[in-house]
VOVO-865919 format. One record per residue (C-alpha): x, y, z; residue in three letters. Coordinates in nm, 2 decimals, padded with zeros to 4 digits. Layout:
VOVO-865919
+--------+--------+--------+------+
!     xx !     yy !     zz ! type !
+--------+--------+--------+------+
!      X !      Y !      Z !  ALA !
...
+--------+--------+--------+------+
end
This chain:
VOVO-865919
+--------+--------+--------+------+
!     xx !     yy !     zz ! type !
+--------+--------+--------+------+
! -00.39 !  01.51 !  00.97 !  UNK !
! -00.48 !  01.33 !  00.65 !  UNK !
! -00.79 !  01.41 !  00.45 !  UNK !
! -00.92 !  01.05 !  00.49 !  UNK !
! -00.93 !  01.07 !  00.87 !  UNK !
! -01.22 !  01.11 !  01.12 !  UNK !
! -01.06 !  01.42 !  01.28 !  UNK !
! -01.03 !  01.60 !  00.95 !  UNK !
! -01.37 !  01.51 !  00.81 !  UNK !
! -01.58 !  01.57 !  01.12 !  UNK !
! -01.38 !  01.82 !  01.32 !  UNK !
! -01.13 !  02.03 !  01.12 !  UNK !
! -01.32 !  02.07 !  00.79 !  UNK !
! -01.66 !  02.17 !  00.93 !  UNK !
! -01.51 !  02.42 !  01.17 !  UNK !
! -01.28 !  02.56 !  00.90 !  UNK !
! -01.56 !  02.59 !  00.64 !  UNK !
! -01.78 !  02.77 !  00.89 !  UNK !
! -01.51 !  03.02 !  00.98 !  UNK !
! -01.42 !  03.06 !  00.61 !  UNK !
! -01.77 !  03.14 !  00.50 !  UNK !
! -01.87 !  03.35 !  00.80 !  UNK !
! -01.54 !  03.55 !  00.80 !  UNK !
! -01.53 !  03.88 !  00.62 !  UNK !
! -01.16 !  03.82 !  00.53 !  UNK !
! -01.15 !  03.49 !  00.36 !  UNK !
! -00.78 !  03.51 !  00.28 !  UNK !
! -00.71 !  03.55 !  00.65 !  UNK !
! -00.93 !  03.26 !  00.73 !  UNK !
! -00.76 !  03.04 !  00.47 !  UNK !
! -00.42 !  03.14 !  00.60 !  UNK !
! -00.52 !  03.06 !  00.96 !  UNK !
! -00.67 !  02.73 !  00.88 !  UNK !
! -00.38 !  02.63 !  00.65 !  UNK !
! -00.12 !  02.72 !  00.92 !  UNK !
! -00.31 !  02.52 !  01.18 !  UNK !
! -00.33 !  02.22 !  00.94 !  UNK !
!  00.04 !  02.23 !  00.87 !  UNK !
!  00.14 !  02.29 !  01.24 !  UNK !
! -00.07 !  01.98 !  01.33 !  UNK !
!  00.16 !  01.76 !  01.12 !  UNK !
!  00.49 !  01.95 !  01.14 !  UNK !
!  00.50 !  02.19 !  01.42 !  UNK !
!  00.82 !  02.41 !  01.41 !  UNK !
!  00.88 !  02.34 !  01.04 !  UNK !
!  00.61 !  02.59 !  00.97 !  UNK !
!  00.86 !  02.86 !  01.04 !  UNK !
!  01.09 !  02.73 !  00.77 !  UNK !
!  00.80 !  02.74 !  00.52 !  UNK !
!  00.71 !  03.09 !  00.63 !  UNK !
!  01.07 !  03.21 !  00.59 !  UNK !
!  01.08 !  03.07 !  00.24 !  UNK !
!  00.75 !  03.24 !  00.16 !  UNK !
!  00.88 !  03.57 !  00.28 !  UNK !
!  01.20 !  03.54 !  00.09 !  UNK !
!  01.03 !  03.45 ! -00.23 !  UNK !
!  00.77 !  03.72 ! -00.20 !  UNK !
!  01.03 !  03.99 ! -00.14 !  UNK !
!  01.26 !  03.85 ! -00.42 !  UNK !
!  00.98 !  03.82 ! -00.67 !  UNK !
!  00.87 !  04.18 ! -00.61 !  UNK !
!  01.22 !  04.31 ! -00.65 !  UNK !
!  01.26 !  04.11 ! -00.97 !  UNK !
!  00.94 !  04.25 ! -01.10 !  UNK !
!  01.05 !  04.60 ! -01.04 !  UNK !
!  01.40 !  04.55 ! -01.18 !  UNK !
!  01.45 !  04.66 ! -01.54 !  UNK !
!  01.81 !  04.54 ! -01.60 !  UNK !
!  01.80 !  04.18 ! -01.74 !  UNK !
!  02.12 !  04.09 ! -01.55 !  UNK !
!  01.97 !  04.20 ! -01.21 !  UNK !
!  01.65 !  04.01 ! -01.28 !  UNK !
!  01.85 !  03.70 ! -01.36 !  UNK !
!  02.06 !  03.74 ! -01.05 !  UNK !
!  01.75 !  03.76 ! -00.83 !  UNK !
!  01.59 !  03.46 ! -01.00 !  UNK !
!  01.92 !  03.26 ! -00.95 !  UNK !
!  01.93 !  03.35 ! -00.59 !  UNK !
!  01.57 !  03.24 ! -00.53 !  UNK !
!  01.62 !  02.91 ! -00.71 !  UNK !
!  01.94 !  02.84 ! -00.52 !  UNK !
!  01.76 !  02.92 ! -00.19 !  UNK !
!  01.46 !  02.70 ! -00.27 !  UNK !
!  01.66 !  02.41 ! -00.41 !  UNK !
!  01.92 !  02.44 ! -00.14 !  UNK !
!  01.67 !  02.39 !  00.14 !  UNK !
!  01.52 !  02.10 ! -00.05 !  UNK !
!  01.86 !  01.95 ! -00.11 !  UNK !
!  01.97 !  01.99 !  00.26 !  UNK !
!  01.67 !  01.82 !  00.40 !  UNK !
!  01.61 !  01.55 !  00.14 !  UNK !
!  01.94 !  01.47 ! -00.03 !  UNK !
!  02.23 !  01.56 !  00.19 !  UNK !
!  02.23 !  01.23 !  00.38 !  UNK !
!  02.19 !  01.03 !  00.06 !  UNK !
!  02.47 !  01.22 ! -00.11 !  UNK !
!  02.71 !  01.17 !  00.19 !  UNK !
!  02.62 !  00.80 !  00.21 !  UNK !
!  02.68 !  00.75 ! -00.17 !  UNK !
!  03.01 !  00.93 ! -00.16 !  UNK !
!  03.12 !  00.73 !  00.15 !  UNK !
!  03.05 !  00.41 ! -00.05 !  UNK !
!  03.33 !  00.50 ! -00.29 !  UNK !
!  03.56 !  00.71 ! -00.08 !  UNK !
!  03.81 !  00.54 !  00.15 !  UNK !
!  03.75 !  00.58 !  00.52 !  UNK !
!  03.40 !  00.72 !  00.50 !  UNK !
!  03.51 !  01.08 !  00.56 !  UNK !
!  03.17 !  01.25 !  00.53 !  UNK !
!  02.92 !  01.27 !  00.82 !  UNK !
!  02.59 !  01.11 !  00.71 !  UNK !
!  02.34 !  01.36 !  00.85 !  UNK !
!  01.98 !  01.26 !  00.89 !  UNK !
!  01.69 !  01.50 !  00.89 !  UNK !
!  01.32 !  01.46 !  00.94 !  UNK !
!  01.17 !  01.56 !  00.60 !  UNK !
!  00.93 !  01.85 !  00.62 !  UNK !
!  00.58 !  01.75 !  00.50 !  UNK !
!  00.52 !  01.86 !  00.14 !  UNK !
!  00.87 !  02.01 !  00.08 !  UNK !
!  00.90 !  01.87 ! -00.27 !  UNK !
!  00.56 !  02.01 ! -00.36 !  UNK !
!  00.59 !  02.36 ! -00.21 !  UNK !
!  00.95 !  02.40 ! -00.34 !  UNK !
!  00.84 !  02.34 ! -00.69 !  UNK !
!  00.55 !  02.59 ! -00.65 !  UNK !
!  00.79 !  02.85 ! -00.53 !  UNK !
!  01.03 !  02.79 ! -00.82 !  UNK !
!  00.75 !  02.80 ! -01.08 !  UNK !
!  00.62 !  03.13 ! -00.93 !  UNK !
!  00.97 !  03.29 ! -00.94 !  UNK !
!  01.04 !  03.17 ! -01.30 !  UNK !
!  00.70 !  03.29 ! -01.42 !  UNK !
!  00.76 !  03.64 ! -01.27 !  UNK !
!  01.10 !  03.64 ! -01.43 !  UNK !
!  00.95 !  03.55 ! -01.76 !  UNK !
!  00.68 !  03.82 ! -01.70 !  UNK !
!  00.42 !  03.56 ! -01.75 !  UNK !
!  00.25 !  03.68 ! -01.43 !  UNK !
!  00.30 !  04.00 ! -01.23 !  UNK !
!  00.45 !  03.96 ! -00.88 !  UNK !
!  00.18 !  03.93 ! -00.61 !  UNK !
!  00.19 !  04.25 ! -00.41 !  UNK !
!  00.00 !  04.12 ! -00.11 !  UNK !
!  00.21 !  03.90 !  00.13 !  UNK !
! -00.12 !  03.75 !  00.26 !  UNK !
! -00.24 !  03.64 ! -00.08 !  UNK !
!  00.09 !  03.50 ! -00.17 !  UNK !
!  00.11 !  03.31 !  00.16 !  UNK !
! -00.24 !  03.18 !  00.10 !  UNK !
! -00.14 !  03.05 ! -00.25 !  UNK !
!  00.16 !  02.85 ! -00.11 !  UNK !
!  00.01 !  02.75 !  00.23 !  UNK !
! -00.34 !  02.66 !  00.10 !  UNK !
! -00.39 !  02.32 !  00.28 !  UNK !
! -00.57 !  02.13 !  00.00 !  UNK !
! -00.25 !  02.12 ! -00.21 !  UNK !
!  00.02 !  02.20 !  00.05 !  UNK !
!  00.11 !  01.85 !  00.16 !  UNK !
!  00.09 !  01.63 ! -00.15 !  UNK !
! -00.01 !  01.85 ! -00.45 !  UNK !
! -00.13 !  01.88 ! -00.71 !  UNK !
!  00.14 !  02.13 ! -00.80 !  UNK !
! -00.07 !  02.44 ! -00.86 !  UNK !
!  00.09 !  02.73 ! -01.04 !  UNK !
!  00.02 !  03.09 ! -00.94 !  UNK !
! -00.13 !  03.17 ! -01.28 !  UNK !
! -00.39 !  02.89 ! -01.24 !  UNK !
! -00.55 !  03.06 ! -00.94 !  UNK !
! -00.43 !  03.42 ! -00.95 !  UNK !
! -00.77 !  03.56 ! -01.05 !  UNK !
! -00.95 !  03.35 ! -00.78 !  UNK !
! -00.70 !  03.47 ! -00.52 !  UNK !
! -00.80 !  03.83 ! -00.60 !  UNK !
! -01.18 !  03.76 ! -00.63 !  UNK !
! -01.42 !  03.79 ! -00.35 !  UNK !
! -01.51 !  03.42 ! -00.38 !  UNK !
! -01.83 !  03.47 ! -00.18 !  UNK !
! -02.05 !  03.33 ! -00.46 !  UNK !
! -01.79 !  03.14 ! -00.66 !  UNK !
! -01.76 !  02.82 ! -00.45 !  UNK !
! -01.89 !  02.51 ! -00.61 !  UNK !
! -01.96 !  02.34 ! -00.28 !  UNK !
! -02.18 !  02.06 ! -00.42 !  UNK !
! -01.92 !  01.97 ! -00.69 !  UNK !
! -01.65 !  01.99 ! -00.43 !  UNK !
! -01.82 !  01.74 ! -00.20 !  UNK !
! -01.86 !  01.51 ! -00.50 !  UNK !
! -01.49 !  01.52 ! -00.58 !  UNK !
! -01.41 !  01.48 ! -00.21 !  UNK !
! -01.63 !  01.17 ! -00.17 !  UNK !
! -01.50 !  01.01 ! -00.49 !  UNK !
! -01.15 !  01.06 ! -00.38 !  UNK !
! -01.23 !  00.93 ! -00.03 !  UNK !
! -01.38 !  00.61 ! -00.18 !  UNK !
! -01.07 !  00.56 ! -00.41 !  UNK !
! -00.84 !  00.60 ! -00.11 !  UNK !
! -01.03 !  00.41 !  00.16 !  UNK !
! -01.22 !  00.14 ! -00.03 !  UNK !
! -00.95 !  00.05 ! -00.29 !  UNK !
! -00.60 !  00.18 ! -00.20 !  UNK !
! -00.62 !  00.10 !  00.17 !  UNK !
! -00.79 ! -00.23 !  00.12 !  UNK !
! -00.54 ! -00.38 ! -00.13 !  UNK !
! -00.24 ! -00.23 !  00.06 !  UNK !
! -00.18 ! -00.53 !  00.30 !  UNK !
! -00.14 ! -00.76 !  00.00 !  UNK !
!  00.14 ! -00.54 ! -00.14 !  UNK !
!  00.30 ! -00.49 !  00.20 !  UNK !
!  00.30 ! -00.87 !  00.26 !  UNK !
!  00.45 ! -00.96 ! -00.08 !  UNK !
!  00.72 ! -00.69 ! -00.06 !  UNK !
!  00.79 ! -00.80 !  00.30 !  UNK !
!  00.87 ! -01.16 !  00.21 !  UNK !
!  01.23 ! -01.28 !  00.21 !  UNK !
!  01.36 ! -01.33 ! -00.15 !  UNK !
!  01.40 ! -01.70 ! -00.11 !  UNK !
!  01.03 ! -01.74 !  00.00 !  UNK !
!  00.88 ! -01.52 ! -00.27 !  UNK !
!  00.71 ! -01.71 ! -00.55 !  UNK !
!  00.63 ! -01.56 ! -00.89 !  UNK !
!  00.26 ! -01.59 ! -00.82 !  UNK !
!  00.30 ! -01.39 ! -00.49 !  UNK !
!  00.53 ! -01.14 ! -00.66 !  UNK !
!  00.29 ! -01.06 ! -00.94 !  UNK !
!  00.00 ! -01.04 ! -00.70 !  UNK !
!  00.19 ! -00.80 ! -00.48 !  UNK !
!  00.29 ! -00.59 ! -00.78 !  UNK !
! -00.07 ! -00.57 ! -00.90 !  UNK !
! -00.18 ! -00.47 ! -00.55 !  UNK !
!  00.08 ! -00.19 ! -00.53 !  UNK !
! -00.01 ! -00.08 ! -00.89 !  UNK !
! -00.37 ! -00.03 ! -00.78 !  UNK !
! -00.27 !  00.11 ! -00.44 !  UNK !
! -00.04 !  00.39 ! -00.55 !  UNK !
! -00.28 !  00.50 ! -00.82 !  UNK !
! -00.60 !  00.51 ! -00.61 !  UNK !
! -00.40 !  00.65 ! -00.31 !  UNK !
! -00.26 !  00.95 ! -00.50 !  UNK !
! -00.55 !  01.00 ! -00.74 !  UNK !
! -00.78 !  00.98 ! -00.44 !  UNK !
! -00.58 !  01.24 ! -00.26 !  UNK !
! -00.58 !  01.47 ! -00.57 !  UNK !
! -00.95 !  01.44 ! -00.61 !  UNK !
! -01.01 !  01.53 ! -00.25 !  UNK !
! -00.78 !  01.83 ! -00.29 !  UNK !
! -00.97 !  01.94 ! -00.60 !  UNK !
! -01.29 !  01.90 ! -00.41 !  UNK !
! -01.17 !  02.10 ! -00.12 !  UNK !
! -01.05 !  02.37 ! -00.35 !  UNK !
! -01.40 !  02.39 ! -00.51 !  UNK !
! -01.55 !  02.44 ! -00.17 !  UNK !
! -01.32 !  02.74 ! -00.11 !  UNK !
! -01.39 !  02.89 ! -00.45 !  UNK !
! -01.07 !  02.78 ! -00.63 !  UNK !
! -01.02 !  02.56 ! -00.94 !  UNK !
! -00.73 !  02.31 ! -00.93 !  UNK !
! -00.60 !  02.14 ! -01.24 !  UNK !
! -00.67 !  01.77 ! -01.30 !  UNK !
! -00.38 !  01.55 ! -01.19 !  UNK !
! -00.47 !  01.21 ! -01.33 !  UNK !
! -00.64 !  01.10 ! -01.65 !  UNK !
! -00.67 !  00.72 ! -01.61 !  UNK !
! -00.30 !  00.65 ! -01.67 !  UNK !
! -00.36 !  00.28 ! -01.68 !  UNK !
! -00.56 !  00.32 ! -01.99 !  UNK !
! -00.25 !  00.44 ! -02.17 !  UNK !
! -00.13 !  00.27 ! -02.48 !  UNK !
!  00.24 !  00.37 ! -02.45 !  UNK !
!  00.48 !  00.51 ! -02.19 !  UNK !
!  00.46 !  00.85 ! -02.36 !  UNK !
!  00.08 !  00.83 ! -02.32 !  UNK !
!  00.12 !  00.72 ! -01.96 !  UNK !
!  00.32 !  01.03 ! -01.87 !  UNK !
!  00.05 !  01.25 ! -02.03 !  UNK !
! -00.19 !  01.10 ! -01.79 !  UNK !
!  00.01 !  01.03 ! -01.46 !  UNK !
!  00.07 !  01.31 ! -01.21 !  UNK !
!  00.01 !  01.56 ! -01.48 !  UNK !
!  00.10 !  01.87 ! -01.27 !  UNK !
!  00.45 !  01.72 ! -01.21 !  UNK !
!  00.49 !  01.61 ! -01.57 !  UNK !
!  00.40 !  01.96 ! -01.70 !  UNK !
!  00.62 !  02.12 ! -01.44 !  UNK !
!  00.93 !  01.93 ! -01.57 !  UNK !
!  00.83 !  02.00 ! -01.93 !  UNK !
!  00.79 !  02.37 ! -01.89 !  UNK !
!  01.07 !  02.44 ! -01.64 !  UNK !
!  01.34 !  02.18 ! -01.73 !  UNK !
!  01.28 !  02.00 ! -02.06 !  UNK !
!  01.19 !  02.30 ! -02.28 !  UNK !
!  01.46 !  02.54 ! -02.13 !  UNK !
!  01.72 !  02.26 ! -02.20 !  UNK !
!  01.61 !  02.28 ! -02.56 !  UNK !
!  01.33 !  02.01 ! -02.56 !  UNK !
!  01.33 !  01.81 ! -02.89 !  UNK !
!  01.51 !  02.09 ! -03.08 !  UNK !
!  01.88 !  02.04 ! -03.17 !  UNK !
!  01.88 !  01.69 ! -03.30 !  UNK !
!  01.84 !  01.34 ! -03.15 !  UNK !
!  02.14 !  01.35 ! -02.93 !  UNK !
!  02.03 !  01.66 ! -02.74 !  UNK !
!  01.67 !  01.53 ! -02.72 !  UNK !
!  01.80 !  01.21 ! -02.56 !  UNK !
!  02.02 !  01.41 ! -02.32 !  UNK !
!  01.72 !  01.62 ! -02.22 !  UNK !
!  01.49 !  01.32 ! -02.16 !  UNK !
!  01.76 !  01.15 ! -01.95 !  UNK !
!  01.80 !  01.46 ! -01.74 !  UNK !
!  01.43 !  01.51 ! -01.69 !  UNK !
!  01.37 !  01.15 ! -01.59 !  UNK !
!  01.67 !  01.13 ! -01.37 !  UNK !
!  01.54 !  01.44 ! -01.19 !  UNK !
!  01.18 !  01.29 ! -01.18 !  UNK !
!  01.32 !  00.98 ! -01.01 !  UNK !
!  01.53 !  01.19 ! -00.77 !  UNK !
!  01.23 !  01.42 ! -00.69 !  UNK !
!  01.04 !  01.12 ! -00.56 !  UNK !
!  01.30 !  01.01 ! -00.32 !  UNK !
!  01.67 !  01.01 ! -00.22 !  UNK !
!  01.75 !  00.66 ! -00.31 !  UNK !
!  01.90 !  00.48 ! -00.61 !  UNK !
!  01.59 !  00.27 ! -00.65 !  UNK !
!  01.39 !  00.59 ! -00.73 !  UNK !
!  01.66 !  00.71 ! -00.97 !  UNK !
!  01.66 !  00.38 ! -01.15 !  UNK !
!  01.28 !  00.40 ! -01.17 !  UNK !
!  01.31 !  00.74 ! -01.33 !  UNK !
!  01.57 !  00.63 ! -01.58 !  UNK !
!  01.38 !  00.31 ! -01.66 !  UNK !
!  01.08 !  00.53 ! -01.77 !  UNK !
!  01.31 !  00.76 ! -01.95 !  UNK !
!  01.46 !  00.47 ! -02.14 !  UNK !
!  01.12 !  00.35 ! -02.27 !  UNK !
!  01.03 !  00.71 ! -02.37 !  UNK !
!  01.35 !  00.73 ! -02.57 !  UNK !
!  01.28 !  00.40 ! -02.74 !  UNK !
!  00.93 !  00.51 ! -02.83 !  UNK !
!  01.05 !  00.84 ! -02.96 !  UNK !
!  01.32 !  00.69 ! -03.18 !  UNK !
!  01.17 !  00.40 ! -03.37 !  UNK !
!  00.97 !  00.18 ! -03.14 !  UNK !
!  00.68 !  00.42 ! -03.12 !  UNK !
!  00.61 !  00.37 ! -03.49 !  UNK !
!  00.61 ! -00.01 ! -03.44 !  UNK !
!  00.39 !  00.03 ! -03.14 !  UNK !
!  00.14 !  00.25 ! -03.33 !  UNK !
!  00.09 ! -00.02 ! -03.59 !  UNK !
!  00.00 ! -00.28 ! -03.32 !  UNK !
! -00.36 ! -00.36 ! -03.21 !  UNK !
! -00.48 ! -00.13 ! -02.93 !  UNK !
! -00.52 ! -00.42 ! -02.67 !  UNK !
! -00.16 ! -00.52 ! -02.73 !  UNK !
! -00.04 ! -00.16 ! -02.69 !  UNK !
! -00.24 ! -00.13 ! -02.37 !  UNK !
! -00.09 ! -00.46 ! -02.24 !  UNK !
!  00.26 ! -00.34 ! -02.32 !  UNK !
!  00.21 ! -00.01 ! -02.13 !  UNK !
!  00.06 ! -00.16 ! -01.82 !  UNK !
!  00.32 ! -00.44 ! -01.80 !  UNK !
!  00.61 ! -00.19 ! -01.83 !  UNK !
!  00.46 !  00.04 ! -01.57 !  UNK !
!  00.40 ! -00.26 ! -01.33 !  UNK !
!  00.76 ! -00.37 ! -01.36 !  UNK !
!  00.87 ! -00.02 ! -01.29 !  UNK !
!  00.66 !  00.00 ! -00.97 !  UNK !
!  00.89 ! -00.27 ! -00.82 !  UNK !
!  01.18 ! -00.02 ! -00.82 !  UNK !
!  00.95 !  00.24 ! -00.67 !  UNK !
!  00.81 !  00.02 ! -00.39 !  UNK !
!  01.11 ! -00.18 ! -00.29 !  UNK !
!  01.31 ! -00.08 !  00.01 !  UNK !
!  01.63 ! -00.06 ! -00.19 !  UNK !
!  01.78 ! -00.16 ! -00.52 !  UNK !
!  01.90 ! -00.51 ! -00.42 !  UNK !
!  01.55 ! -00.59 ! -00.30 !  UNK !
!  01.40 ! -00.46 ! -00.62 !  UNK !
!  01.63 ! -00.68 ! -00.83 !  UNK !
!  01.56 ! -00.98 ! -00.61 !  UNK !
!  01.18 ! -00.92 ! -00.64 !  UNK !
!  01.20 ! -00.89 ! -01.02 !  UNK !
!  01.40 ! -01.21 ! -01.03 !  UNK !
!  01.12 ! -01.39 ! -00.84 !  UNK !
!  00.85 ! -01.23 ! -01.08 !  UNK !
!  01.03 ! -01.37 ! -01.39 !  UNK !
!  01.12 ! -01.71 ! -01.24 !  UNK !
!  00.95 ! -01.95 ! -01.49 !  UNK !
!  00.94 ! -02.22 ! -01.22 !  UNK !
!  00.80 ! -01.99 ! -00.95 !  UNK !
!  00.43 ! -02.00 ! -01.04 !  UNK !
!  00.31 ! -02.19 ! -00.73 !  UNK !
! -00.01 ! -02.18 ! -00.51 !  UNK !
! -00.01 ! -01.88 ! -00.28 !  UNK !
!  00.11 ! -01.92 !  00.07 !  UNK !
! -00.13 ! -01.95 !  00.37 !  UNK !
! -00.07 ! -01.58 !  00.48 !  UNK !
! -00.16 ! -01.44 !  00.13 !  UNK !
! -00.46 ! -01.66 !  00.09 !  UNK !
! -00.58 ! -01.55 !  00.43 !  UNK !
! -00.55 ! -01.18 !  00.32 !  UNK !
! -00.76 ! -01.24 !  00.00 !  UNK !
! -01.10 ! -01.23 !  00.17 !  UNK !
! -01.42 ! -01.11 !  00.00 !  UNK !
! -01.35 ! -00.74 !  00.07 !  UNK !
! -01.00 ! -00.75 ! -00.07 !  UNK !
! -01.11 ! -00.94 ! -00.38 !  UNK !
! -01.39 ! -00.69 ! -00.43 !  UNK !
! -01.14 ! -00.40 ! -00.40 !  UNK !
! -00.91 ! -00.57 ! -00.66 !  UNK !
! -01.21 ! -00.60 ! -00.90 !  UNK !
! -01.32 ! -00.24 ! -00.84 !  UNK !
! -00.96 ! -00.12 ! -00.89 !  UNK !
! -00.92 ! -00.29 ! -01.22 !  UNK !
! -01.27 ! -00.17 ! -01.33 !  UNK !
! -01.23 !  00.19 ! -01.24 !  UNK !
! -00.86 !  00.23 ! -01.33 !  UNK !
! -00.99 !  00.28 ! -01.68 !  UNK !
! -01.26 !  00.53 ! -01.77 !  UNK !
! -01.55 !  00.28 ! -01.72 !  UNK !
! -01.76 !  00.52 ! -01.51 !  UNK !
! -01.71 !  00.81 ! -01.75 !  UNK !
! -01.81 !  00.60 ! -02.05 !  UNK !
! -02.12 !  00.48 ! -01.86 !  UNK !
! -02.22 !  00.83 ! -01.76 !  UNK !
! -02.17 !  00.96 ! -02.11 !  UNK !
! -02.38 !  00.68 ! -02.26 !  UNK !
! -02.66 !  00.76 ! -02.01 !  UNK !
! -02.62 !  01.13 ! -02.11 !  UNK !
! -02.57 !  01.23 ! -01.75 !  UNK !
! -02.58 !  01.60 ! -01.67 !  UNK !
! -02.26 !  01.79 ! -01.63 !  UNK !
! -02.19 !  02.03 ! -01.35 !  UNK !
! -02.08 !  02.30 ! -01.60 !  UNK !
! -02.04 !  02.35 ! -01.97 !  UNK !
! -01.70 !  02.24 ! -02.09 !  UNK !
! -01.43 !  02.51 ! -02.11 !  UNK !
! -01.33 !  02.61 ! -02.46 !  UNK !
! -00.97 !  02.61 ! -02.33 !  UNK !
! -00.96 !  02.25 ! -02.21 !  UNK !
! -01.08 !  01.91 ! -02.34 !  UNK !
! -01.39 !  01.80 ! -02.15 !  UNK !
! -01.20 !  01.51 ! -01.98 !  UNK !
! -00.94 !  01.75 ! -01.84 !  UNK !
! -01.19 !  02.02 ! -01.72 !  UNK !
! -01.24 !  01.97 ! -01.35 !  UNK !
! -01.54 !  02.21 ! -01.35 !  UNK !
! -01.72 !  02.01 ! -01.62 !  UNK !
! -01.78 !  01.68 ! -01.44 !  UNK !
! -02.07 !  01.43 ! -01.47 !  UNK !
! -02.31 !  01.47 ! -01.17 !  UNK !
! -02.32 !  01.14 ! -00.98 !  UNK !
! -02.65 !  01.04 ! -00.82 !  UNK !
! -02.67 !  01.16 ! -00.46 !  UNK !
! -02.77 !  00.81 ! -00.31 !  UNK !
! -02.45 !  00.66 ! -00.46 !  UNK !
! -02.23 !  00.94 ! -00.32 !  UNK !
! -02.40 !  00.91 !  00.02 !  UNK !
! -02.36 !  00.53 !  00.03 !  UNK !
! -01.99 !  00.57 ! -00.07 !  UNK !
! -01.93 !  00.82 !  00.21 !  UNK !
! -02.10 !  00.61 !  00.47 !  UNK !
! -01.92 !  00.29 !  00.38 !  UNK !
! -01.59 !  00.48 !  00.37 !  UNK !
! -01.64 !  00.62 !  00.71 !  UNK !
! -01.74 !  00.28 !  00.85 !  UNK !
! -01.42 !  00.13 !  00.70 !  UNK !
! -01.21 !  00.42 !  00.85 !  UNK !
! -01.36 !  00.37 !  01.20 !  UNK !
! -01.28 !  00.00 !  01.19 !  UNK !
! -00.93 !  00.03 !  01.04 !  UNK !
! -00.59 !  00.14 !  01.16 !  UNK !
! -00.43 !  00.14 !  00.81 !  UNK !
! -00.46 !  00.49 !  00.66 !  UNK !
! -00.13 !  00.62 !  00.51 !  UNK !
! -00.08 !  00.86 !  00.22 !  UNK !
!  00.20 !  00.72 !  00.01 !  UNK !
!  00.30 !  01.06 ! -00.13 !  UNK !
!  00.34 !  01.22 !  00.21 !  UNK !
!  00.70 !  01.09 !  00.22 !  UNK !
!  00.79 !  01.27 ! -00.10 !  UNK !
+--------+--------+--------+------+
end
């Protein structure tokens, strides 16, 4: 049950919100609705998630009570092994067996296949961050199993993030929340995310699907670059749209989620890109992997090692395939170049040139991310950079480029950078709240420019009309 579906928007959400606001026990209502939401998509896997929640709740409380450092570390290690073990079993065991069988004689290992539980990469990282924060005594262990379950199971972030840390919403979990909901702001975020998802991501998706579905020998450079541009817009507006809908739903329930995207295609370097793209994941790896490994302390060699580990894991987190690992290492390589010399050269270049560099590198990287496997990615890149391959588009692609798709491309390019925010700032549009002193205004989800109601209403109506008449409505990050 995706957020951009008729059944969610007109059936599940109204019934849930009514029960949530009428109920005297909102934590219970949130739990019931979230379990129903997860069971709709996963069924029996909800018991796996509940078992992990129970084990981490008991373990964190025991760790919080323990005084001996050795015992606390033992409990933390057990929780991390449990959480990562479940993730590894479902997501990576088949990939590992297949990879080993490629190099071992006789293919001795059985290649098990499992249906991946929805959201397992996201809720696993939330469980680990909670356990580590309790171990660090950054937060006290949650004493209520119901509240801890609500934190993990909360349906706005359960399936595809953002990765919300317990410290981000601990106070709101314990608050009454009867008067704390920003319902109007929540609907604005939800509608903006719905428009991003339906009117841009879904509309350009067939172009990307067609280009990446062509046989290598039939793929021209023109079609390859067009398909890459389509996927570049699709993956951003798909995931950013989902994140904005999640933030909006959280506001409706009285919670504040962190911003997950800050116009990453406006970046002027790969380092800048990763400060803006999937920020909840980037900060997770920074705080729970990169810094514990030593960060940039200890010299250049260790910094390079730490960056490689982080981006190897970033690629692997996204999927159990060599193409994802190469994608992660590809980004890591450019970050290392920028950190050790190239960054200074880049800083001296004109801003448009830096922006062009960042977008071009990211677009090439998306080929590894989108391709079915590494050989297809390499063949696709070969077509992209074939100097003799710039030919007129084939009949099928020309047929796909109707007025609606061209408008979606134009809107995607326009709104991938902070055009709207700059316009609203120039018009001195009212903000929903005063900026927080703890966050820059552009990262404060509570302090958003208020969009005109007629524009939001029109966007909602058009999005619903498109949904009713379309069968294409995937969420790309559901498979991660």
